[in-house]
C-alpha positions, 0 to 999 in steps of 0.5 A: 460607525457612520454619523448618517441617520436613517432619516437623512438616508431616507431623505436622500433616497426620496430625492433620488427617487424624484430625480429618477422619476423625472428622468424616466418621464423625460426618457418616455417623452423622447421615446414617444417623439421617436415613435412619431417619427418611426410611424411617419417613416413606416418603421417598426417601433421595436428595434431588438438590435438597438435594445440589445446594443443599449443593454450591452453598453449599459452593462459594460459601463455599470460600475455597481453595486448593481449586478449586470443581471439587475441592470438588464432587468431594470432597463428591459422593464423601461424599454418594454414600458416605453414600447407599450406607451408608444403603441398606445400613442399610435392607436390614439 
């Protein structure tokens, strides 16, 4: 039987959630800088080939316990939200 308590595990998850949020915000900030460069070069914001390659690489490097489909859904949501924010930035 584990010596970890529910409170300790929840505290660990809270710490991990804070780290995930910080990393997501850093990722989106970088995507917004990319959007600025793409706009200056008249390039499309969405690059489906790049997204597909990224998802394939992430799935290939995934060691679980997340299933590949879960990794794909999570990162697809991150990519979609990044694109949405890139479009918002373009219209401002």
